[in-house]
Legacy VTK file of the C-alpha trace (Angstrom):
# vtk DataFile Version 3.0
C-alpha trace
ASCII
DATASET POLYDATA
POINTS 209 float
0.000 0.000 0.000
0.952 3.632 -0.374
1.208 3.971 3.387
4.294 1.764 3.440
5.970 4.009 0.902
4.984 7.076 2.894
6.292 5.599 6.152
9.579 4.646 4.516
10.160 8.123 3.069
9.190 9.591 6.445
11.715 7.305 8.148
14.461 8.428 5.782
13.654 12.085 6.424
13.975 11.600 10.188
17.596 10.677 9.678
18.235 14.133 8.203
16.554 16.143 10.970
18.039 17.416 14.208
16.423 17.758 17.603
16.407 20.945 19.612
19.691 21.890 21.218
20.705 24.258 24.009
20.490 27.251 21.663
16.827 26.467 20.928
16.105 26.061 24.648
17.523 29.541 25.290
15.740 31.074 22.290
12.278 29.786 23.209
12.580 30.542 26.931
13.272 34.245 26.448
10.617 36.875 25.893
10.779 40.236 24.188
9.558 43.530 25.646
6.325 43.837 23.707
3.102 45.599 24.458
1.906 49.183 24.445
4.237 51.914 23.210
4.574 53.337 26.725
5.339 49.927 28.212
8.060 49.270 25.650
9.543 52.754 25.949
9.968 52.276 29.695
11.571 48.852 29.258
8.712 47.100 31.051
8.965 49.265 34.175
5.172 49.642 34.269
4.991 46.059 35.513
5.727 47.465 38.958
4.214 50.923 38.465
0.887 49.708 37.083
-1.618 51.807 35.217
-0.732 50.268 31.847
-2.621 47.590 29.953
0.495 45.555 29.143
1.491 45.479 32.812
-1.695 43.513 33.564
-0.350 40.429 31.776
2.608 40.220 34.188
1.215 41.855 37.310
-2.591 41.602 37.524
-2.620 43.857 40.603
-1.455 46.749 38.449
-5.036 47.136 37.207
-5.906 48.692 40.573
-3.885 51.789 39.642
-6.292 52.744 36.835
-8.557 55.634 37.734
-10.786 55.341 34.677
-11.973 52.569 32.390
-10.096 52.290 29.133
-9.322 49.970 26.251
-6.668 49.928 23.589
-4.640 47.937 21.146
-1.146 48.178 19.668
0.117 47.208 16.219
3.698 46.198 15.498
5.600 46.103 12.248
8.001 43.261 11.499
10.552 43.936 8.786
12.706 40.903 8.041
15.356 40.469 5.378
17.516 37.361 5.140
20.181 36.490 2.600
21.680 33.078 1.958
24.302 31.625 -0.335
24.147 28.056 -1.582
27.040 26.933 -3.792
27.404 30.397 -5.273
23.705 31.100 -5.750
22.505 34.024 -3.615
18.885 34.134 -2.443
17.022 36.631 -0.310
13.719 36.645 1.538
11.875 39.799 2.604
8.914 40.022 4.939
7.126 43.181 6.040
4.023 42.540 8.124
1.835 44.259 10.674
0.734 42.202 13.647
-1.556 42.749 16.624
0.976 43.130 19.407
-1.360 44.009 22.263
-5.078 44.362 22.945
-6.946 44.760 26.185
-9.184 46.787 28.413
-10.007 47.555 32.026
-13.304 48.450 33.709
-13.040 50.546 36.855
-15.966 50.750 39.278
-15.722 53.438 41.971
-17.201 52.627 45.367
-19.107 55.615 46.718
-20.733 53.741 49.579
-18.019 54.671 52.038
-16.767 51.115 52.551
-13.086 50.212 52.712
-13.249 49.202 49.017
-12.222 52.330 47.136
-12.817 50.822 43.718
-13.054 47.542 41.855
-11.256 46.785 38.568
-11.868 44.106 35.984
-9.156 43.826 33.340
-8.178 41.621 30.449
-5.196 41.953 28.160
-3.441 40.097 25.354
0.291 40.525 24.741
2.506 38.941 22.131
5.440 37.975 24.348
7.771 36.805 21.577
7.769 36.672 17.817
9.549 34.005 15.817
8.399 35.263 12.431
11.222 34.490 10.062
11.707 33.242 6.538
14.793 31.921 4.842
15.334 29.903 1.710
18.313 28.631 -0.243
18.348 27.807 -3.911
21.072 26.278 -6.008
22.585 23.074 -7.279
24.860 20.912 -5.166
27.384 19.447 -7.611
28.595 16.868 -5.121
25.481 15.276 -3.707
21.712 15.217 -4.089
18.761 13.058 -3.149
18.577 11.949 -6.767
22.184 10.701 -6.664
21.454 8.829 -3.440
18.575 6.872 -4.972
20.529 6.419 -8.201
23.438 4.820 -6.363
21.033 2.463 -4.639
19.307 1.534 -7.893
22.391 0.924 -10.044
22.597 -2.719 -11.061
19.056 -3.609 -9.988
16.916 -4.942 -12.865
14.095 -2.575 -13.794
11.707 -5.511 -13.798
12.050 -5.828 -10.013
10.947 -2.231 -9.494
7.725 -2.449 -11.480
4.446 -3.659 -10.008
2.634 -6.617 -11.490
-1.086 -6.639 -12.364
-3.198 -6.490 -9.180
-0.051 -5.721 -7.140
0.124 -2.503 -5.113
3.198 -0.453 -4.381
2.994 -1.570 -0.758
2.905 -5.232 -1.773
6.009 -4.832 -3.923
7.805 -2.874 -1.215
7.200 -5.675 1.307
8.237 -8.331 -1.239
11.524 -6.556 -1.971
12.272 -6.224 1.722
11.604 -9.864 2.456
13.526 -11.243 -0.534
16.222 -8.700 -1.450
16.747 -6.216 1.363
16.782 -2.509 2.063
18.765 -1.450 -1.028
16.107 -2.810 -3.375
13.386 -1.156 -1.287
15.181 2.194 -1.472
15.632 1.840 -5.229
11.923 1.102 -5.554
11.017 4.211 -3.531
13.079 6.351 -5.890
11.511 4.792 -8.971
7.942 4.720 -7.674
8.028 8.379 -6.605
9.488 9.494 -9.966
12.816 10.583 -8.486
14.381 8.103 -10.910
13.477 7.359 -14.507
14.583 4.393 -16.567
17.036 5.386 -19.287
15.787 2.498 -21.414
12.277 1.466 -20.332
12.237 -1.418 -22.826
15.316 -3.037 -21.284
14.020 -4.656 -18.106
17.453 -6.041 -17.173
18.895 -2.587 -16.351
17.772 0.521 -14.450
LINES 1 210
209 0 1 2 3 4 5 6 7 8 9 10 11 12 13 14 15 16 17 18 19 20 21 22 23 24 25 26 27 28 29 30 31 32 33 34 35 36 37 38 39 40 41 42 43 44 45 46 47 48 49 50 51 52 53 54 55 56 57 58 59 60 61 62 63 64 65 66 67 68 69 70 71 72 73 74 75 76 77 78 79 80 81 82 83 84 85 86 87 88 89 90 91 92 93 94 95 96 97 98 99 100 101 102 103 104 105 106 107 108 109 110 111 112 113 114 115 116 117 118 119 120 121 122 123 124 125 126 127 128 129 130 131 132 133 134 135 136 137 138 139 140 141 142 143 144 145 146 147 148 149 150 151 152 153 154 155 156 157 158 159 160 161 162 163 164 165 166 167 168 169 170 171 172 173 174 175 176 177 178 179 180 181 182 183 184 185 186 187 188 189 190 191 192 193 194 195 196 197 198 199 200 201 202 203 204 205 206 207 208
């Protein structure tokens, strides 16, 4: 079945990936100073001072400093430009987007009854703590290695007839048959041929790939 082919390609791709390292742990544990313009200009000092919508996200008690009800939102602009070089081919990616950086509001209810409660505040706020918006791409030709060369090296010498399905035979059936009777190299060659990474130079000659 096709699922066997998919699982095999997925297994091969896992061998090319890398898990998170200590640099990723540091990157994703840090936050940026985002929020209202006043909050950012003061370097986050309003967390202790209060009276700012962005301070509510870190210090909920800061909502008690508000004297009047208010609401607001803040937009941020992200301007990203990355350049890369891949075997002499230079590529660049540009991104210029506006994003909702902060939005919130607070309702202040004054107590005129003379009780010890001077006022009551209800507040809600959204803050974008960090942004990982980024784009990068590399284009070019690697003259030394490629995925096509990998499958080609595996397929060299294997008869084309072994890589073609028979009537009423699925790709999954053939993949299992090759694994049980010939081994992983034949299975890899079949994956390359079945997914059109490889093409037969002489389709009429079934003794060669």
